[in-house]
N, C-alpha and C positions, 0 to 999 in steps of 0.2 A: 334802708339799709341794703337792698339790692344794688342801688347805684353806689353807694360806698364799697361794696365788696366788688363790683366791676371795675372801680377806680382804683382797686388794690391790684389790680392785675399789672401785667408788664406793659399794656398798652397805654397805660396812665402814669408810666414811672419817670423819673427826673429826666432820663435821658430822651426821653420822648416829649416832654414838656418843654424842655431846653430849647428843642428844634423850632418852637413857636415863640416862646417867651424872649430866650436870648436876643435873637434878631432884632424883634422888635423894640426891646431895651437898648440894643446898639444904635439903632436908628434915632430912637429919643434922645440918647446921651452917646454921642458919637465919640466925644472925649474921653469918657470913662474907661477905667482898666477893666480888663477881663475878670479879676477878681471882684470888682466892684459890681460888675453885672450879676457874676454869680451870686454874691451877697443878695442882691435885691432879688434876684429869681427864687433864691431860699425862702425869703421873708414871704414872698408871694406865696409859695406852696405852703408854708405855714398857715398863714391868715387864711388860704383856702381849706385848711384842716378846721382851723377854728371856726369858721362861718358853717360850713357842711355840718359840724356836729351841733353847731347852736341851733341851726334848722331841724336836726334830729331830735332834739332835746325837747323843743317846741312842740313838734308833732307827737312826741311820745307822751308829754304832758297832756296834751289834748285827748291821746287814747286814755291816758289815766283818771282823766276829770271827767270825760264826758260832756263837755258845756253842752247847755241849749240856750236859746236866744233868750235874752234877758235873765241869766242864770243869776238867782239872788245868793247863790253860796259866796261867803267870803274866800279869799286867798288863802290857799292852803300850801305850807312848807313842806309839809309831808308828800303831798302830789308833787312837787318839784324836785325834791329829794329822790325820789323814787324813778324820775325820768333822767335824774342825773346818773343816779348807780345803773340803770339800764345802758345809757351810754358809756359809763365806765366798763362795764363789762363786755360791750359790744365793740369798743376801741382796742381793748385785751385782745378778743378773738381777731379782729382785723389784722393785728401787728404779729400774731401768732401764724395768720393766714398767708402775710409777707414773708415768713421765713421759708415757705415753699416755693417763691415766686424769686427766679435768680437775679433778676434787674432791679429787685426791691432790697430795702435796707429794715429789716424791723428795728423799732428804736422804744424804748420804754418810756423816754422824754414824747413821744407823739402821742402816748396814752395820755400824758398829762396835759399836753395841748389839748387833745381832744376833749377831755373833762373839763379843762378849762374853758372851752368852747360852749359847752354844754352849761356851765354855771353862768357866763356871760348871757347866755340865750335866756335861761330863766329870770335874771337880773333884769335885762330888756324887757321880757313879757311883764313883769312885776310891775316894772315903772311904768309901762305902757296902760297899763290896767289900772294904776292908781290915777294917771292923768287923765283917762278915758271914762273913770269911773266904773270900771267893769265890775268890781268885786261887791257883793252885797254886805249885809251885817255881819257881822261875827256872832257865835255860838250864845254869847251872854246878851245879845240884843243891841249892843252899842254900834253904831256905825262907824267902821275902821278908818273912814274917808275924814271924820271930825276930830279934832284932837281936842282932849279935856287938859285942863291944867292941874 
């Protein structure tokens, strides 16, 4: 959360990132229009939002679940929802913080992008856990990894 807070400062604003990303994109795509380069730059920044909040959600899920090695507990969507809700609240405060940074533009759409990143992070974690059989038996004793017809 501290890294995200620092990233919300002037130093990580669109203007500063464009000094690095846009020349690189011009080098990669020398015939692309400036509007095209700006559009790619915008998409890159939004993908970074998605990724950083997906990572935050996974870390928050870990803090809520407190997993141990060979944890026999089943997957809990309740824990995942708690992590996503915390991300939503933090993303909201992050956009509020940007109201006080002259070079930043707070946007409600960024809160939705950040929350979508958290949801994506939880889905990826759940899928990964199913693939590697990290989740134990459910409360009724059934193995959630086995399907019954």
